[in-house]
N, C-alpha and C positions, 0 to 999 in steps of 0.2 A: 403572298404564298411563299416567297423566300424566307420572310421572317418566321412563317409557321414552321417550315422545315428545320430551320435553325434552332428554334425553340424545342422541337420534337427531339432532335439530336442531342441537344444539351441535357434534355430531361433523361433521355436513354442513357447518356453518358454517366449522369448522377446516380441512376438506378444500379447501373452495373458496378461503379465504384462502391456504392453502399453495400450491395451484395457481397463483392469481394472482401469488404471490410469486416462483414459478419463471418466470414469464413475464417476459422482460427488457424494461425500457424503454429504447427507442433514441430519443435526442435526434435533431433534424433534422442536426446537425453529423456525429453518428455514421453516420447513413445516407449522407451525402454522402462522407464519407472512405472508407467501404467500396465505394461506386460508384466512386470514383476509383481505388480499389486493385484491385478485383475484376472489373469489368465487362469482358467478352470484347471488347466493340467498342474500348474503350479500349486494351486490351492488343495489339490488332491493330495500331493505330497505333504503339504502342511498339515492337513488333516490326519494324514496317516501317522506323521510324527507325534501328533498330539494324542492319537489313540494309544500309540506305544508308550507313551509318557503315563498316560491315565492307567494303563495295564500294570505298569512297573510300580505304581503307588500300592497296588494290592500284592505285590510279589512276596512280601514277608508274612502275608496272613497263613495262619495254621488251617488244618482241616477242621471242618465242622464237628462238634461233638455227637456222639451217639447215645441215645437213651433207649431203655427198653423196659418191658414189664412182663411178668409171666408167674409162673409157679414153680416151686422147687419141692422135689420128693412127693409129688402127688401120684398116687397109686392109679393105675388104669382101672376101668370099670369091670367089675366083676371078680376082682382080685379079693382073695380071702385075708382078712386081717389076721395077724398074729395074735396069740393069746394075750388078752388084756389091752390090745391095740396099743401097746407102748411103743411098738416098732413098726413103722411103715403105715399107720393108720392115717385116716383123712385128717384126724385131730392134729397129727404130727406134720403135716403138710404146710408148706409156707408159701406166702406170696412174695414175690421178689421184683425188685426194680433195680435197674443197672444204668449206670453212666460211664462211657468210655471216650477217651480222648486220645488221638495220635498226636505226637508232638514231633515235628520234623526238627532235624539238627539246625540250629541257628546259623551255622557256617553256610549251609546249603541255602538258606532263605536269603542271606546277604548277597551270595553269589547269584542267585536267581535274578535278584533285583538289579544287580549291575549289568547281567546279560540282557535283561528286558529293556534297560535304558539304552544300551548299546544298539539295539535294533532301532530306537528312535533316531539315533544318530546316523545310521544308514539311510533313513528316509530323508533326512535333512540333506545329507550328501547328494542322494538322488535327485532332490528338488534343485540343488545347484548345478548338477550336471544338465538337467533338463532345461533349466534357464539359459545356460549357455548355448544350447542348441536353438532355443527360440529367439535368443538375442542375435544369434547369426542369420537366422531367417529374417528378422526384422531389419537388420542392417543391410541385408542383400535387397529386399524389396525397397527400402528407403534410398539407397544409393542408386538402384536402378531408376527409381522416380526422379532423382536428381538428373540422371543422364537423359531421361526422356524429356524433361523440362528443357535441357539444353539442346536437344535435337528440335523441339517444337520451335525455338527461337530460330535456328537454322533453317527450318522448314518454311516458317513465316517470312523470313528474309529471302529465301528462294523464290516463295510465291510472289513477293512483291517485285522481285528482279524479272521473273518470267513475264509477269503482267506489264511490266514497263517495256521489256523488249517486244513483247507481242503487240502492244499499242504503237510502239515506234515502227515497227514492221508494217502494220496496217497504214499507218500515215505515209509512209515512204513508198508503199506499193504502186499508188497511182503514178508516181513520178519515175517509175523504173528503177528505184534505188533499193528495192527489196524483192526477193522472189517470192512467189506462192509457196514453193516447197518449205522455205524457211519458216514461213508463218505457220504452216501446218506442223512442222517440227516443234515450234514453240508452244503451239496449243497442246500437243501431245505431252511435252515435258511438264507443262502447267497442270494437266490432268493428273500426271503421276505424282507429282507434289501434293496435290489435294488428297489423292488416295493415301498417301503416307501420313498426312496430317490426321486423317480419320482413323487410321491404325494407331497413331501415336496417342490420340485422346483415349482410345479403347484401352491401351496398355497402361496409360496412367490411371484409369479407373479401376483397372485390375489391381495394381499396386495398392490403390487405396482400399480396396475390399480386403486384401490380404492382410494388411496392417490392422484394419478394423478387427478382422478375426482374431489376431494374436492379442489385441488389447481387449477382447470381449466386448465389442461394440457392434451394433447393428450394421449390417452391409451398406445401407443407405447414408451412413454417416459420411459428411464430406469434411475435408481439412486440407490445408496446404502445407508444404514442407519448407524447410530452410535449405535453399538451393546452393548455399555457400559451404555446405559440408566438405570437408577435406579428407582425402584418403590418409590412412596412418602412415607415419614415418618407420622404416625399419629401426628397430631398437637393438641394443646390445644383446647377444645371445646368452640366456639364462643358463646357470649351472643346474646340475641334476637336483641339488636340494630346492633351489628357487623354483624350478619347473615343476617338481612333484608337489611343492607346497601351493602352487597356483592352480593346477589343473584339477578339476572337480572329479574327473573320472579317477584320477590316482587317489584323491581323498576318499572317494566311494569304496574303492578297494581297500585303502587303509582301515576305514571304519568296518568294513565286512570282516577283514582279518582280526581286527580287535574284538569284534562280536564272537568270531568263532573261537578265539583264545579263551575269552570269558565262558563260553559254553563248554569248551574243553576242561576249564578249571571246574565247572559246575559237575560235569561228568566224572571227574577225578574225585570229587567230594562224595560220590555215591559210596565209597569205601568207608565213610564215616557212619556210625550207627544212628538210627532214629528211635525215639522213644514212644511209650504209650502208658497211661494209666487207666485203670478200671477199678470202679467202685460198685459193690453189690450190697444192697440192703434186703434182709429177709424178715418178713413178719409172720409169725406163725398163726394158724387158725385158732389154735388153743391159746387163750389169753394167759394161761398159767405158764406157757413157755416162753423163755426170753427171746427178744429180737437178737438178731446177729448181723453180721456184715463181713464182707470180703473186700480187702484193698490190695491191688496187685500193681506193681510197676513192671514194664516190659521194655526190653531193649532188642533191636534188631541185630542180626549178625552178618553183615553184608560180605565179609571176607570169607565166607564159607565157599569152597571150591565151586559148588554147583551154581551158586548165584553171583560169583565174581567174574565169571567168564563174559558176561553181557557187557558191563561197564569197561572192562579192560579192552574188549574188541572195539566199542565204540570210541574209546580214547585213542586207540592207535588209528582208526579210520579218520578220526578228526585231525590228528596231527599230519597226516598225509595230505589230507585236503588244504590245510593251512600252507604246507610247504608247495602245493601246487599253485595256490593263490599268490604266493610270493613270487614264483617264477613268472606267472602272468604279469604281476606288477613290474617286474624288472623287464620284461620284453616290452610292455606298453611304454614304459619310460624311455626305453631306448629308441623305439620307433617315434615318439614324440619329440626327442632331442634331434633326431635327424630330419624330421618333417619341419621343425621350426627353422633348422639351418637352410634347408631346400627353399622354403617359402621366402625367407628373408632375401635370398638372392635373387628369386623370381620377381619380388616386389621391387628390388632395386632395378633390375633390368627393364621391367615394364615402366616404371617411372621415368627412365632415361628415354624409352621410345616415346612416350607422352611429351616430354620436354622437347624432343626433336620436332614433333608435330607443332607444338605451340610456338617455337622459336625460329624453325628454318622451314618447314615444308609448307605450312598453311600461309605465312607471309609472302613466300615466293609466288604461290599459285594466285594468292589475292592480287599481287602487282601485275602478273600476267593478265589476270581477268580485267583489271581496271585499264590496263593499256590496250587490250583489244576492244573494250567497250569505248574508250575514248576514240580509238580509230574509226569505230563505227559511227559514232556521234559526228565525226568530222568528215564522213563519207570517204574514209580511206580503208575501211575494212569492211567485210561481210558478216551478216548476222549469224550464219553457221559456225564462224570462228568464235564469235562471242559465246554462243551457245555451248561449243565445245570447252571453251575456257571456263565457263560457269560449271559445266558439268565436272570437270577436273577438280575445281575448287570445291564443288559440293561433295563430291565423292571423298576428297581428302578430309573434309570436316567431318563427315560420317564416320570415316575410318578413325579419325581422332577420337570421336566420342565412344566408338566401339572400344578402342584401346584404354580410354579412360574408365569405361564400365569395367573392363577386365582388371585394370589397377585397382578399383574400388573392391571388386570380388576378392582378388587375391589378398587385399588388405583385410577384408573381413574373415577369410579363412585364417590369416596370419594371427589376427586377434583372438579368433576361436581356439586357436592352439595354445596361445598364451593366456587365455582366460581374462581378456581385457575388455 
């Protein structure tokens, strides 16, 4: 019977190991690459940019030609012809065909093409901005998962310790070396730890689902993470030019301003004339009459006072909008520069707090717990003192992990501001 149990336990361990081996480990870089490649929101921006580029390819096209056919100098029914029908008679009427082509000024076509391409650049900058937001969301979920894994390790250790103390208390109770109240207290603490483990597993699953959504994967997809991920180090504060080159929102404003300037140039070109050509061919009903044609070249006069008001007003309005965008860019860059400086200080402060927990607080409380546990094992201490020492150590470890999570999240926001 014992051999059978050992065999079943070994088989179960092998199955669990095989199942865990089949679950892939996704480093943070892999997650971010999959988001960049597969996220539908980013693909939407890419398709919009492709659409604008496709439209730009036809920006230099001219208007379609106009063709027509009819009669020329054909008298109304019931009209009396003049003597001899030499003038205005039906025999003098002509059939007429016409072809007309409007020709837009080539400078306007070239400007329109550049403006259309600039709209594609705005979509590409919008894609970079959106990816920066999604990247920050993915990093947040990933680092929270890292902390949850560390919390699970602490909780499992706490569960093991409480089970040990509970077992030890039950063994000593019949010999009056442990009180019934302390045993109940240990049982209550063990139940709390088990509840926290259930909540921890639920939160890990939620982070898994969130990352699946960002990577455009089904919710039931399961993977593991690299729990050794480190929080970013504060870097040297960038100057204004470096910050503006790095941030996608600034680049998006720059692309928008460039597009508006190209549109303004296109509007200013409305003062240039457009052209047209018209050809008419007339074929008389009387074959004795010669065929004739009309060929006309036309040019618009956009500088006429009644037609120039519109593009002049539009040009002025666009110039004011560009100035407004430039002021908004200046304000956004100023806010970003101050935000980066503030977050770098906050990141350094939180890192110092985490290091204090790692090097001072937790080691001291662990030594206190080990001392009280040793005294209890040697019958020189009481179980409630051991539980209190354990609770102090456990609370410090959880507070350390909460601070570690805050350090990760501050680092995520810091990298988000720097577009890293």
